[in-house]
N, C-alpha and C positions, 0 to 999 in steps of 0.2 A: 504494502500500500502506499508505502513512503518514499521508494526507490533505492531504498540501501538494505544490503544485504544484513541479516539480523546474526549477532554474533554477542555471547555471553561475557567474554572473556577478551583479555588484551592480548591481541596478535601482534609477536614479536617481528614476523617476518623472516629472520635469518637467527641463528642460534648466536652468531657474533653479536647480536645487536642486545640479547636477553643476556650474553655473557659481559658485555661491556658496563652494562646497567649494572646488573648484582656485584661486579667488583667494586666500582664508585661506590655503591651503598654499604657494601660489606666493610669497605674501609672507612667511609664518615660513622660505622654502626661502632666498629672497633676504636677510634677515637672519642666517642659517646658525643657525636654531635646528631644524632639522630633525636627527635623531641620523643619524649615519655608518651604524650598522645599516639602520635603515629603508630608506637611500638604496642600500646594498649590496646589501638584499634584494629591492629594486624593480629593479635592474638584472640581479642574479643569477638570478631567478627569473622574471623578465619573459616568457620564454616560456612558462612552465606555466601562468601565470596569463592570459596572452591568448590562450592556445589552448583555455582550458575544458579543462585537462587532467582524466583523469578517472582517479584512483587503482584499482589492480587491487586492490579489496575486494567483500566480502559483505555483504549486508543481512541478518541474523537476528534474529527475536524472541527475547528474553531470557527476561524474565517480565511480569507487569503493572505492577509498580511501579517499573521501568525501561524498558520498551517494547523498540525496537529496538537495536541496535549494529551498529558496522562493524568486520568482521573482517577480517584481511590474505590476501591469497590468495597474496601471494609476499611475500619478505623485502624490508625496508625498511632502508636503512641509515643512520645517524645523520647528521643533516642534511638528510636529504632533504625535499623539499615534499611535501606531501599532499594539502592541498586549502586553498581559498580559503573562508572563512567569508562565504557568498552570501545575499543576502536583498534586500528593499526598505530603500533609504535614506531615511529620513523624518524628519521633526520630532519629537522624542521628547513621549510624553505623560505624564500624570499615573500612570497605573495601568501603565506598562512596567515597571516595577520586577516586576509580578507575573506577565510573560511570560518563560517561560524560553528564549525563543530571541529577546530581545533584546540584542543586542552592541554597547555605545558606539561610536559612529563618532568616532576622535580624529583629530587632525592629527598630532600628535608625543606622545610620553608625557609626562602630566600637562598637555597641553591637549586637554581636551573640547570637542565644541562641543554645539551643540543639536539632533544627530540621532542617531539609531541605525540599526543594520542589523537591520532584522526579517526573521527567518526563520521567523516562525508561520505563515504560509498560504503562503508560496513560499521556497526556499532549496535550497542545494547539499548536497553531502555533509555539511559541516561541521555541520549543525544535526543529524545523525545519530550524533557522537559523545559519548560520554558521560564524567561526570566521573569521577575518580579523584584520590585524595591520592598516589597513587604515578603520575603519567601517563608516558606514552612519548610525548606530542605536547608542545608549547608553541605557543604563539600567538605573532605577530610581527607588526609593521608593515613593509609594502613600499609603498613609493611610486614610482608610473610616472605621469610627465606632470604632477604635480599632483594625482594622484588615491592615495587610501589605501586599502590592502587589508588586512583581517586575514586572515594565512596562518597555517595549521600546519604545522610542520616536525618531523619523528621528534627525539627529544632521547638516542635510543638505539637500537641496533640493534632491528627488530620482525621475528620469526620469524612463517613461515606459520600461522594460524590466531591468532593474538592479536589481542585487543580494541584497536582505537584508542582511547585516553583521553587526555584532557586535564583539569587542574585548573581548573575553573571559577571559583575565586577566593572569596574570605570573603564579598566584596558579594552574591554568587549567594545565599549560604545565608542572608542575612542578614533575606530578604524572603521565604524559605518556610520551610514547615515543615522537622522534623529531616529529614536524610539518611536514606535509607531503609537500612535494614543492609545490604541485599543489594549496595550501592553498594561497589564497589573500593576 
């Protein structure tokens, strides 16, 4: 329906990409530079991440300037894992700022890499979650076996029928035209 291949996990494409990122993350972990939160998230949400958890949601068309959105089929509790931002992990390109589906692959907060998670042509549920200045989800890092995962977690209780939303951040809008008035 969305024109993208559904994949529920990160696709590293080549073993060398996975190996490079795992080595960098492992080195920072040994130096104590990974945050306690990302290590805790990796441990706490490991089952959901590794089992390719499918949230109980419905995909609905909203309107032309927004496209699709995800809506809760059941209540979600504050702190509940919703999904991983999945896609192809690849080297950054010059025009990635124009790709609305690229998420920077970081090792720890403020430690970027030369990689992105690109969900434009293939990705999971995370690519379908819309922006809001008043989000009900937040992104977080979760590190499992020296691999980082960007996950989305409920920051408040979410009721049946509510749209799942997170704040894309100021950088997202710096490279795009003005936000549509219909964005929440």
